N, C-alpha and C positions, 0 to 999 in steps of 0.2 A: 634591377632588383627583382627577386622572385616574388610572384604573386602569392599572397597569403591565402591558404585554403579556407573557404567559407564553411562555417559550422552551423548546422541546423539542429533544432530540438523540438519535439512535440511533448507538451505537458498536459496531461488530462486533469480534470477537476481543478482547473487553474484560475477560476474566477474568484477564489477566496482561500483563506487558510494557508497551509503549507504549499499547496500548488501555486498560489499567487506569489508567495515568497520565493519559490523556486524559479518562476518565470522572471521575476525582477532581478534575481542574482545572475541567472544565465545571460539575460540580455545585457546586464552590466559588464559581463565578461566577453562581450562581442559576439554572442551567439544569436542567430536569428531564430526566434521562438514562435512556434505555432501554438497559440493558446486555445485550449479547448474547454468546453463546459457543457453540462447537460442542458443548461438553460441558455439559449442564444442571447437573450436580452442581458442577462447577468454577465455573460462572456464579453459582450461589447462594452458594457459599463466598466469591466475590469481593464480592457484595453485602453479606454479613455483615461482611467486612473493612472495607468502605467505611463501614459504619454506625459502626464503632469510631472513625472520624474525625469523627463527627457529621453525616455526609451521609445524608439520608433520602429525598430525592426521586429514587429509583431504581426502575426497573421492569425485572423480569426478564421493516467488513471489514478491517481492519488485520491479521487473521489471515493467516499466510503459511506456506508449505511450500517448502523449498529445492529439492526435486525431484531432488537428487543425493545420493549417500552421501558424507559427509565424515568423515574421522577427526578427532575433537575435538582430539587431541594435535597432529596436523599443523596444524590451524587455529590453535590457540593458539601454536604455535611460530612460525608465519608472521606473526602480528599482534602478539605480545607486545612491549610497550614502543615501539610505532610509532604514528605519526599515520596516519590513513586514507590520506592521499596518499603515504605512504612504503611502504604494503603492496603487495607484488607479488601481487595477487589471482590472476593467471593461473598462478602457480606452486604454488598450493594444490591438491594432488592430490584429484580427485573421481572417483567411480565411477559411470558412467551407469547409471540404473535406470529402465526404461520405466514400471513401475508407479508409482514415486514421481513421475516427470515428469508422468504423466497426472493424478495427484492434485494436483500443484502447479498445473497449468493450470486444473484444475476448481475448486480452492479460490481461488487468487489472482486469476484473471481471471473465470471464469464465476460464481463465488460472489459477487464484487463486483457483477457485472452483474445477477444475479438479485435481490439485495437492493435494488439501486438501482431496478430496474423495479417491484418490489413497493411501494416507498415513494414513487415519483413522484406518484401521485394525491394523497397527503397533502401532499407538498412544494408542489404546485401551489396548495394552499389558503393557503399562507403568503405574507406580504408581504415576507419576507426569506429565501427558500430558499437553503440552502448545501449543497454536497456537497464533501467533502474526501476524496480517494482517497490512501491511503498507498502510496507508491512506494519507490524505492531509487536511490541514486546509480549503481549498476551498470546501471540500466535506460536510461540515456541513449543516444541513437542513435550517439554517437561510439564506443561500445563494440561496435557491429555492424560486421563487415567489409563492404565494399561488395558489394552483391548485391541480388537480388530482394526479400528480406524488408525490407532497409533502405530500398529505394526505395518500397515499398508504405507502410511506416509513417512515412516522412518526408513523404509527399505529403498535407499537411493538407487540401487542397481536395478530394481524391478519396477520402479515408478513409471507409470504411463498416464496419459491423459484420461484414458478409459478407467483406470483405477481411481483416479481423483474423482471422476464423474460418479463412480459407484459409491464413494464415501459421502459425497454431497447428497446424493439421492437418498441414501440410508439415513442421513442426519435429518433431512426434511420429513421423511416418513416417521421417524421416531418422534419428531416434534409434533407432527399431526396426531400421533397416537398418545401423546403425553408421556413418552417414555425416556425423554432426554436425561432426567435425573437418575433413572434406573439403568441406563446404558452407559457405555464408556465414552462420554462426551465431556468436554471442558465445562466447568461450572461458571467460568467468567465470561459473561456475554456470549453464550454458545454460538449463535449463527455468525456473529462478527469474527470470533476467534477461529471458527472452522473455515470461514471464507478466506481469511488472511493466511491460515496454514496451507490452504490449497494454493494460494498465490506463491508461497514459498516453495512448495513442491513443483509447481509449474516452472519456476525460476531454475530449479535444478535440472529439469528435463530440457529446457531450452539451452542452458549452458553446455550440456552434454551434446545436444544436437548441432549446435553452432559453435564449435571450438574457436573460431576466429573472431567471435563476438566477445564483448565483456558484459556479462549479464549477472546482476546481483540484486538482492532485495535488502531493504533497510528499514529499521524502526527508527523514526526521527526523534523518538523520545516523547515525554509527556508535554505536549505543546498546547499552548493557550489558544484553542480554537472552538468552533461551535460544537464539535463532537465531544469535547471534554467540558462542555458548558462553561467555557472560558475560565477553567480552574487550573489549567496547566502551568507548570513551573518554568517552561521554556517559551521564549518569544517565537513568533512565526519565523523571523529571520534566523534564529538559532536552529529551529527545526528544519529549515530548508538547507542549511549549510551542508549536512551530510549527503543529501540528495545531489546537490551541485558538485560536491567533492567527488562522488562516485561517477557522475556524468562526465567529469573533466579529467578523470584519471588517465595517465599516459599509457601507451601501448605496453604490453608486458605485465599489466597489473592483474590482480586476482579476478577470477570469474567463478560463478556458481557458489557464492558465499552469502551468508546472512550477516548483516552488520547491525550492531546496536550503535546507532550514530556512526562513529568512524572506527569502531572496533569489531573485527570479525569474531563472531561467537557461534557456538553450535546451533544447529537448527532446532 
């Protein structure tokens, strides 16, 4: 009998939320999962919790920071009892915070990039390498006002990591100068949206650079997690389904796409 190929996956931000749900589902599908977390103690606690489900093949970037201060009660009031498409996201009051914005870009985009670069040599040894970057529905380019940043991030043929860096640097500078509302930046949680749009752009660059990989980004939907103040309409298990689906796609599947759950949609 032919020996079954062993499959491995690294999941970032995996100690809770969608990341935790993704680890659980991948491990349940026979994948050996490397669970990572920014807090080692919480990561080890997550491993122990998963062992309670009988999952043992675990080794100790979905993690996200909003980048703006949001009053939980304002958020809950705006989204309570509504479907995602009914929520008036722009009307949820946020307080710009440069330090949080900087941390958001550093974690959501540059953290994703650093982890990816570190793992690329290992992925190149695989006969079925997959990269699934977790994004958000608010990151779609339709949420950007027309302007320089949107032009740069929309031009798939000319996209480079340097051009993404330039967009992020400009966003931080405009935030520092209090010009975000006057410039062509998204009005929905600006730093978070910009950081996830950068992840989408990076996904396109990687897919083009590594045509033998399957590299996609996905919005898991409005999931009931800490970042939504536990107001989401989808369970963690439902949110993780699309990530796991993309990770386990067979060879010959799409690459370089943005998925809204399991549906390919424009960036």
